[in-house]
N, C-alpha and C positions, 0 to 999 in steps of 0.2 A: 239394235247394235250398241254395244258398250264401248266406251273409250277407255283404252288402257290407262292405268294411273300415270305412267310416265309421260303420255301425250298431254294430259291435262296440266301436269306440272310444267312442262315445257311451254305451253301456251300462256300460262300464268306468268312465268318468268319473262317471256317475250313481251307481254302487255306491260309488266312492271318496268322493263327496260325502256320501252317506248314512252311511257309516262315520265320517267326520270329524264329522258332526253328532251322531251317537250318542256319540262319545267326548267331545265338547264338553259335552253334557248331563250325562254321568257326572261329569266333572271339576267342573262347576259345582255339582252336588249335594253335593260334599264327599266323595264315595265314590270317590276315586281308587284305581285298582288298586295294590295293594302286593304285594311279594314275600312268599312264605311264611316265609322266614327272618326277616324283620323282624317278622312276626306272632308267631312263636315267641319271639323275643327279648323282645318287649313282654309276652307272656303270662308269661314267666319273671320279669320285673321286677315285674309286678303281683302275682304269687303269692308272691313272696319266695323263689323257688327258689335253689338253689346249684348250682355246677358243680365237679366234682372234676377236678384236673389228672391228668396221667399218673402222678405219684408216688402220689397218693391211690388210684388204681385199682390200682397195683402192690401197695400195701400190702393192699388188700382181697383181691386175687387170691391173694397169698401167705398170708393168713390162712385163706382157704377151702381152699387146698391143704394147709396144715399141719393144719387141723382134720380134713380127710378122712383124711390119713395117720394122725393120732392115733387117729381112730375105728377105722380098720382094724387098728391095732396093739393097741388096748386092748379092743375089744369081745369078741373070742373068749375071752380069758382071764377076763373078767368073767362071761360066760355060763357057761363051764365050771366056774368056782369056785362060782357060785351053785347050779348043778345038783348039784355034789358036796356042798355044804352041805345041800341039801334031801334028797338020797338017802342019803348015807352019813354025812356029818358030817366033822369034822376030828379029828386026834389032839390030845392035850393040848398046849396052848401054840400051836397053829396057828389062824389066823383067816382069814376071807375076805380081808381086806386083804393079809395076807402071801402068800396063794395068788395073788392078783391081781398083786402085785409080782413074784413069782417067774415067773408066766406071761408078763408083759410083758417082763421082762428076758430070758427065753428066746426070745421072738419077735424081739427086737432083736438078740440074739446070732445067731440063725439068719439073719436078713436080712443082717447084717454078713458072715457066712461066705459066703452066696450071692453077695453083691456081690464079695467077694474072689475067689471062684472064677471069676466072669464076667470079671473084670479079668485074671486069670492065664490065662484060656482053658482051664481044666480043668473037669472036672465036666459035660461035655456030656451 
């Protein structure tokens, strides 16, 4: 069964009229549809939020990377010196702090040597 062309046009016109009536009712009630980005901007203004620029995020990222590298360099000597202090102890004049400084400087020197070897292409 085929629908005559005039019947489909009438139903399309009827649907469009219903849609326009619904949209008119919504806009009269003051609840006009808004985009999500405007809603988020208004929420930020209401809550007193702040936004960081790219420089701020660059600083934060740099601090996170530096903190991670510092933890990787410092943590193993600290743990080994504490373990040595508990198990054996230190010689006269040696302390945990001196042991940690020695361990950190040794790790930095080792990292420096490895980087130099990589740059020269030796030490594969």
